[in-house]
C-alpha positions as CSV (number, residue, x, y, z in Angstrom):
1,X,-10.4,20.2,21.7
2,X,-10.3,18.9,18.3
3,X,-8.1,15.7,17.6
4,X,-6.1,14.6,14.7
5,X,-4.6,11.2,13.6
6,X,-1.8,10.4,11.0
7,X,-1.0,7.5,8.7
8,X,2.2,7.4,6.7
9,X,2.6,5.3,3.6
10,X,6.0,4.9,2.2
11,X,9.6,5.5,3.3
12,X,11.5,6.6,6.4
13,X,11.7,10.2,4.9
14,X,7.8,10.2,4.9
15,X,7.7,9.0,8.4
16,X,10.0,11.8,9.6
17,X,7.7,14.4,7.7
18,X,4.7,13.0,9.3
19,X,6.1,13.3,12.7
20,X,6.8,16.9,11.9
21,X,3.2,17.6,10.9
22,X,2.1,15.8,14.1
23,X,4.1,18.2,16.2
24,X,2.7,21.2,14.5
25,X,-0.9,20.0,15.3
26,X,0.1,19.4,18.8
27,X,1.6,22.8,19.0
28,X,-1.7,24.1,17.8
29,X,-3.7,22.4,20.7
30,X,-4.8,19.3,18.9
31,X,-5.2,16.1,20.8
32,X,-3.2,13.6,18.9
33,X,-4.8,10.2,18.5
34,X,-3.8,6.9,17.0
35,X,-5.1,6.3,13.4
36,X,-7.1,3.3,14.6
37,X,-9.0,5.7,17.0
38,X,-11.9,8.2,16.1
39,X,-10.5,11.5,15.3
40,X,-11.8,14.8,13.9
41,X,-9.0,15.2,11.4
42,X,-7.1,12.3,9.6
43,X,-3.9,13.2,7.6
44,X,-2.7,10.5,5.1
45,X,1.0,11.1,4.0
46,X,1.2,9.1,0.7
47,X,4.0,7.4,-1.4
48,X,4.4,7.4,-5.2
49,X,6.9,4.4,-5.5
50,X,4.6,1.5,-5.1
51,X,2.4,0.4,-7.9
52,X,-0.6,0.0,-5.5
53,X,-0.5,3.7,-4.3
54,X,-4.1,4.4,-5.3
55,X,-5.5,1.2,-3.7
56,X,-3.5,1.9,-0.5
57,X,-4.7,5.5,-0.4
58,X,-8.3,4.5,-1.0
59,X,-8.3,1.7,1.7
60,X,-6.7,4.0,4.2
61,X,-9.4,6.8,3.5
62,X,-12.2,4.2,4.0
63,X,-10.5,3.1,7.3
64,X,-10.7,6.6,8.6
65,X,-14.2,7.3,7.5
66,X,-15.3,4.1,9.2
67,X,-14.1,5.4,12.5
68,X,-15.7,8.9,12.0
69,X,-17.9,9.6,9.0
70,X,-17.8,13.2,9.7
71,X,-14.0,13.5,9.9
72,X,-12.0,15.8,7.7
73,X,-9.6,13.8,5.6
74,X,-6.5,15.4,4.1
75,X,-4.4,13.5,1.6
76,X,-0.9,14.9,1.3
77,X,2.5,13.8,-0.1
78,X,4.2,12.5,-3.2
79,X,1.0,10.4,-4.6
80,X,-1.0,13.6,-4.0
81,X,1.4,15.6,-6.0
82,X,1.4,13.2,-8.9
83,X,-2.2,12.2,-9.1
84,X,-4.4,14.8,-7.4
85,X,-7.4,14.4,-9.6
86,X,-7.3,10.6,-9.2
87,X,-7.2,11.1,-5.4
88,X,-10.2,13.6,-5.5
89,X,-12.3,10.8,-7.0
90,X,-12.0,9.0,-3.8
91,X,-15.2,9.5,-1.7
92,X,-14.8,11.4,1.5
93,X,-11.4,13.1,0.7
94,X,-11.6,17.0,1.8
95,X,-8.4,18.2,0.5
96,X,-5.4,17.1,-1.5
97,X,-2.0,18.9,-0.9
98,X,1.1,18.3,-2.9
99,X,4.8,18.8,-2.3
100,X,4.7,22.5,-1.7
101,X,1.6,22.9,0.6
102,X,1.7,19.6,2.6
103,X,3.3,21.4,5.6
104,X,0.7,24.3,5.4
105,X,-2.5,22.4,6.3
106,X,-3.0,24.3,9.5
107,X,-2.5,27.6,7.6
108,X,-5.0,26.7,4.9
109,X,-8.0,25.5,7.3
110,X,-9.2,26.9,10.5
111,X,-12.2,24.8,11.5
112,X,-11.5,21.6,9.5
113,X,-15.3,21.3,8.6
114,X,-16.0,18.5,6.1
115,X,-16.2,20.0,2.5
116,X,-18.9,19.4,0.1
117,X,-16.4,18.9,-2.6
118,X,-12.7,17.8,-2.6
119,X,-10.3,20.7,-2.7
120,X,-7.2,20.3,-4.8
121,X,-4.5,22.7,-3.5
122,X,-1.8,21.6,-5.7
123,X,1.0,23.7,-7.5
124,X,3.7,23.0,-10.0
125,X,6.4,20.7,-8.2
126,X,9.0,23.3,-9.3
127,X,7.6,25.8,-6.7
128,X,8.6,23.3,-4.1
129,X,11.9,25.1,-3.3
130,X,11.6,25.4,0.5
131,X,13.3,22.9,2.9
132,X,11.1,21.7,5.8
133,X,12.9,20.2,8.7
134,X,11.6,16.9,10.1
135,X,12.6,13.9,12.2
136,X,11.0,10.9,13.5
137,X,11.7,7.7,15.5
138,X,10.6,4.2,15.2
139,X,11.3,3.6,19.0
140,X,12.7,5.5,21.8
141,X,16.4,4.5,20.6
142,X,16.7,5.5,17.1
143,X,15.6,8.8,15.3
144,X,15.5,9.4,11.5
145,X,16.7,13.0,10.8
146,X,15.9,14.6,7.3
147,X,18.8,16.5,6.0
148,X,17.9,16.6,2.2
149,X,14.9,16.7,-0.1
150,X,14.0,16.6,-4.0
151,X,16.5,15.2,-6.5
152,X,18.1,16.5,-9.5
153,X,18.7,13.0,-11.1
154,X,16.5,11.7,-13.9
155,X,16.5,8.0,-13.5
156,X,14.5,6.2,-16.1
157,X,12.1,4.5,-13.5
158,X,11.6,7.1,-10.9
159,X,8.9,9.7,-10.1
160,X,10.4,11.3,-7.1
161,X,11.8,14.4,-8.9
162,X,8.1,15.0,-10.2
163,X,6.6,14.4,-6.7
164,X,9.2,16.3,-4.7
165,X,10.9,18.9,-6.9
166,X,14.7,19.7,-7.0
167,X,17.5,18.9,-4.6
168,X,17.6,21.2,-1.6
169,X,18.8,21.1,1.9
170,X,19.3,23.3,5.1
171,X,22.6,24.7,6.5
172,X,24.7,22.3,8.5
173,X,24.2,24.5,11.5
174,X,20.4,23.7,11.3
175,X,21.0,20.0,11.1
176,X,23.4,20.1,14.0
177,X,20.6,21.9,16.1
178,X,18.2,19.3,15.2
179,X,20.5,16.6,16.1
180,X,21.3,18.3,19.5
181,X,17.6,18.3,20.1
182,X,17.2,14.7,19.4
183,X,20.3,13.9,21.8
184,X,18.5,15.9,24.4
185,X,15.2,13.9,24.0
186,X,17.4,10.7,24.9
187,X,18.0,9.2,21.4
188,X,21.3,7.3,21.2
189,X,21.3,6.8,17.4
190,X,20.5,9.3,14.6
191,X,20.0,8.0,11.0
192,X,20.4,10.8,8.5
193,X,17.8,10.5,5.6
194,X,16.7,12.3,2.5
195,X,15.7,11.6,-1.0
196,X,19.3,11.7,-2.2
197,X,21.3,12.4,1.0
198,X,24.7,12.4,-0.5
199,X,23.5,15.5,-2.6
200,X,23.3,17.5,0.6
201,X,24.5,21.0,0.1
202,X,24.0,21.1,-3.6
203,X,24.7,24.6,-5.1
204,X,26.3,25.7,-1.8
205,X,29.7,25.8,-0.3
206,X,28.6,22.8,2.2
207,X,28.6,19.0,1.4
208,X,27.6,15.7,2.8
209,X,31.2,14.9,4.0
210,X,31.1,18.3,5.9
211,X,27.8,17.5,7.4
212,X,29.1,14.1,8.6
213,X,32.1,15.7,10.2
214,X,29.9,18.2,12.0
215,X,27.5,15.6,13.3
216,X,30.4,13.7,14.5
217,X,31.1,16.4,16.9
218,X,27.6,16.5,18.4
219,X,28.0,15.9,22.2
220,X,26.1,13.2,23.8
221,X,25.4,11.4,20.3
222,X,26.5,7.9,20.5
223,X,25.8,6.6,17.0
224,X,25.4,8.1,13.6
225,X,24.2,6.1,10.6
226,X,23.6,6.9,6.9
227,X,20.3,5.6,5.6
228,X,21.4,5.4,1.8
229,X,23.9,7.1,-0.4
230,X,24.4,6.9,-4.2
231,X,27.7,5.2,-5.2
232,X,29.0,8.3,-7.2
233,X,28.4,10.5,-4.1
234,X,30.0,8.0,-1.6
235,X,33.5,9.4,-2.0
236,X,36.7,8.0,-0.9
237,X,37.1,10.7,1.9
238,X,33.6,9.6,3.2
239,X,34.6,6.1,3.5
240,X,38.2,6.8,5.0
241,X,36.4,9.2,7.5
242,X,33.9,6.4,8.5
243,X,36.9,4.2,9.1
244,X,38.2,6.5,11.8
245,X,35.0,8.0,13.1
246,X,33.8,6.8,16.7
247,X,30.2,7.7,15.9
248,X,29.6,6.8,12.3
249,X,28.8,3.1,12.4
250,X,30.2,0.6,10.0
251,X,27.2,0.2,7.9
252,X,26.6,1.4,4.2
253,X,23.5,1.0,2.1
254,X,24.5,1.8,-1.4
255,X,21.9,1.6,-4.4
256,X,23.0,-0.4,-7.3
257,X,19.8,-1.1,-9.3
258,X,21.7,-3.1,-11.8
259,X,25.1,-4.8,-12.2
260,X,25.1,-4.6,-15.9
261,X,26.7,-1.4,-17.4
262,X,24.3,-1.5,-20.4
263,X,21.4,-1.5,-17.9
264,X,22.7,1.2,-15.8
265,X,22.9,3.4,-19.1
266,X,19.5,2.4,-20.0
267,X,18.3,3.4,-16.4
268,X,20.1,6.8,-16.7
269,X,22.2,6.1,-13.6
270,X,25.4,8.2,-13.1
271,X,28.1,5.5,-12.6
272,X,29.4,2.2,-13.9
273,X,29.8,-1.1,-12.1
274,X,33.5,-0.6,-11.8
275,X,33.1,2.4,-9.7
276,X,30.5,0.6,-7.4
277,X,33.0,-2.4,-7.0
278,X,35.8,-0.1,-6.1
279,X,33.6,1.5,-3.5
280,X,32.9,-1.9,-1.9
281,X,36.5,-3.1,-2.1
282,X,37.6,0.1,-0.4
283,X,35.0,-0.4,2.4
284,X,36.2,-4.0,2.9
285,X,39.9,-2.8,2.9
286,X,39.4,-0.2,5.6
287,X,36.4,-1.4,7.6
288,X,36.4,-5.3,7.1
289,X,33.4,-5.8,9.4
290,X,31.2,-3.3,7.8
291,X,27.7,-4.2,6.7
292,X,27.0,-3.2,3.1
293,X,23.3,-3.2,1.7
294,X,22.3,-2.9,-1.9
295,X,19.2,-1.8,-3.8
296,X,18.5,-3.7,-6.9
297,X,15.5,-3.6,-9.5
298,X,14.5,-6.5,-11.5
299,X,12.7,-6.6,-14.8
300,X,13.3,-3.1,-16.0
301,X,12.4,-2.6,-19.6
302,X,15.4,-3.6,-21.8
303,X,16.7,-6.1,-19.2
304,X,17.1,-9.2,-21.4
305,X,17.9,-12.6,-19.7
306,X,21.5,-12.1,-20.8
307,X,21.6,-8.6,-18.9
308,X,19.9,-9.9,-15.9
309,X,22.3,-12.8,-15.6
310,X,25.3,-10.3,-16.0
311,X,23.8,-8.3,-13.2
312,X,23.1,-11.3,-11.0
313,X,26.8,-12.6,-11.5
314,X,28.2,-9.0,-10.6
315,X,26.2,-8.9,-7.4
316,X,27.1,-12.5,-6.6
317,X,30.8,-11.6,-6.9
318,X,30.6,-8.6,-4.5
319,X,31.4,-9.1,-0.8
320,X,28.1,-7.3,0.4
321,X,25.8,-8.2,3.2
322,X,22.2,-8.1,1.9
323,X,20.0,-6.9,-1.0
324,X,16.7,-4.9,-1.1
325,X,15.2,-6.2,-4.3
326,X,12.5,-4.2,-6.1
327,X,10.3,-5.5,-8.9
328,X,10.0,-3.0,-11.6
329,X,6.5,-1.4,-11.8
330,X,5.4,1.1,-14.4
331,X,5.0,4.8,-13.1
332,X,3.4,7.4,-15.2
333,X,5.5,10.0,-17.0
334,X,8.8,8.1,-16.6
335,X,11.3,7.5,-19.4
336,X,11.2,3.8,-18.8
337,X,7.7,3.4,-20.3
338,X,9.0,4.2,-23.9
339,X,11.8,1.3,-23.7
340,X,11.6,-2.0,-25.1
341,X,11.6,-4.9,-24.4
342,X,8.9,-4.9,-21.7
343,X,9.6,-7.8,-19.4
344,X,6.4,-10.0,-18.4
345,X,5.5,-9.6,-15.0
346,X,5.8,-13.2,-14.3
347,X,9.4,-12.9,-15.4
348,X,10.1,-10.0,-13.3
349,X,8.8,-11.9,-10.2
350,X,11.0,-14.9,-11.0
351,X,14.2,-12.6,-11.2
352,X,13.1,-11.0,-8.0
353,X,12.8,-14.2,-6.2
354,X,16.2,-15.3,-7.5
355,X,18.0,-12.2,-6.2
356,X,16.1,-12.6,-2.9
357,X,17.4,-16.1,-2.4
358,X,20.9,-14.7,-3.0
359,X,20.3,-12.1,-0.5
360,X,19.3,-14.6,2.2
361,X,22.5,-16.4,1.4
362,X,24.8,-13.4,1.6
363,X,23.0,-12.2,4.9
364,X,23.7,-15.6,6.5
365,X,27.2,-15.6,5.4
366,X,27.7,-12.1,6.6
367,X,26.2,-12.6,10.0
368,X,28.0,-16.0,10.5
369,X,31.4,-14.2,10.4
370,X,30.6,-12.8,14.0
371,X,29.5,-15.9,15.7
372,X,31.3,-15.9,19.1
373,X,32.3,-12.4,18.8
374,X,31.6,-9.6,21.4
375,X,30.0,-6.5,19.7
376,X,28.2,-3.5,21.0
377,X,24.4,-3.5,20.5
378,X,21.8,-0.8,21.0
379,X,18.6,-2.3,22.5
380,X,15.0,-1.3,21.7
381,X,12.1,-1.1,24.2
382,X,9.8,-3.6,22.3
383,X,9.5,-7.2,23.8
384,X,8.7,-10.3,22.2
385,X,8.5,-13.9,23.6
386,X,10.5,-12.7,26.6
387,X,13.2,-11.2,24.3
388,X,14.5,-7.7,23.7
389,X,16.1,-6.8,20.3
390,X,18.8,-4.6,19.1
391,X,21.3,-3.9,16.4
392,X,25.2,-4.2,16.7
393,X,27.2,-1.4,15.3
394,X,27.5,-3.2,11.9
395,X,23.7,-3.9,11.6
396,X,23.5,-7.5,12.8
397,X,20.2,-8.1,14.5
398,X,20.5,-9.5,18.1
399,X,18.2,-10.7,20.9
400,X,18.7,-11.3,24.7
401,X,16.4,-12.0,27.6
402,X,14.3,-8.8,28.2
403,X,15.7,-6.6,31.0
404,X,13.9,-3.1,31.3
405,X,17.0,-1.6,32.6
406,X,18.7,-2.2,29.4
407,X,16.3,-0.3,27.0
408,X,17.9,2.4,25.2
409,X,21.5,1.5,26.3
410,X,24.4,0.1,24.3
411,X,25.8,-3.1,25.9
412,X,28.7,-5.4,24.8
413,X,27.3,-8.8,23.9
414,X,28.6,-12.1,22.7
415,X,26.8,-13.5,19.6
416,X,26.0,-16.9,20.2
417,X,23.8,-18.6,17.6
418,X,21.7,-17.5,14.5
419,X,17.9,-18.4,14.8
420,X,15.8,-19.3,11.7
421,X,14.3,-15.9,11.9
422,X,17.6,-14.3,11.1
423,X,18.8,-12.8,14.4
424,X,21.4,-13.9,16.9
425,X,20.5,-15.2,20.2
426,X,23.0,-13.4,22.4
427,X,24.3,-13.2,25.9
428,X,25.6,-10.2,27.7
429,X,29.4,-10.0,27.9
430,X,31.0,-11.2,31.1
431,X,31.8,-7.8,32.5
432,X,28.1,-6.5,31.8
433,X,26.7,-9.7,33.4
434,X,28.8,-8.8,36.6
435,X,27.5,-5.3,36.5
436,X,23.8,-6.4,36.1
437,X,24.3,-8.9,39.1
438,X,25.7,-6.2,41.3
439,X,22.7,-4.0,40.3
440,X,20.3,-6.7,41.1
441,X,22.0,-7.5,44.4
442,X,21.6,-3.8,45.3
443,X,17.9,-3.8,44.4
444,X,17.2,-7.0,46.5
445,X,19.3,-5.9,49.3
């Protein structure tokens, strides 16, 4: 029996797709190994977003070949689509597969014998028109469900449309079946993910709002979360639905990228800052306890000191909960490369640091609102220093003394005190403590 191991570089969407590949190999009789183990086949699913994509890929290939010099090494995914020739120069790579072919590795090779020369099986990204279902989990409690792929937007800084092709998605009925399978496997929470999830149903008579309504009806599903949604696609009806839904959690992650309208135009974004503010204010009006996350890019070409300060002031004025701050990095074949002025890298890092300090302040202020409150939290199976961790419905990180019986359960807890690590040390609510004491007595008796 041949063995296979997988490594994912990049986003949650990549993780869900790698999980799908793993299942395909397992169905074909392969023994699945951890990437740290010796295997016959290594599959590396790459990302194109980070500046160090090449070095990360090269390092991962070397790690695989140290474990088994005779292993068949396949490099697939976004970076493989964008820079196949570059990857082919990495010693030991047997095949490079882009967006269209990464799910067809088993169809293209039978014996997975090491090649004398790297095979590049890469087609025009415009031929990547099929949707491949995928889902994964980061533990036994939460699953990431892919509902959309590709992107029709042409943001100045982004290579994803070049790496993944046009926006596409399955039918709602297909997504619901996948969700039902995840519930049957014991997952309590599903996080819908995609390149541009809110664009679900593009070109069809279905849309993202309809998808959320359908997933809200899945029997046995206790929690539903959206990984990220563009502000122009986060409609008022979606926000109002979230305010009344029992399953859709009060947590929104909404990319902004800049709080300056001039920068948003330069970046080729599809909204202005006033629309973003209106979305945040409506959420706060209807769901006051909701967690709101924001994506921001610093140092994009054209971002003068004045425009950065305008963006900083706008974000500072918003009642949001945390920021994901990304330092701009040059990507081949993007419009941003033609823009001026180019911001020195040291200045980019300085701006990133300033926004990350703001993020810590906003996160602390948001979390502190709930000190002393009782909220529901879903607990994970991992244990650290005698504690188990979980997330409240509104995405506050909490910890209680480890109790194996509480793994993958939702419990009401009291948020008592914030630690320097940024999570709440918590206690079970009084009613839950009484239930646990009764169970313990039954076990002891």
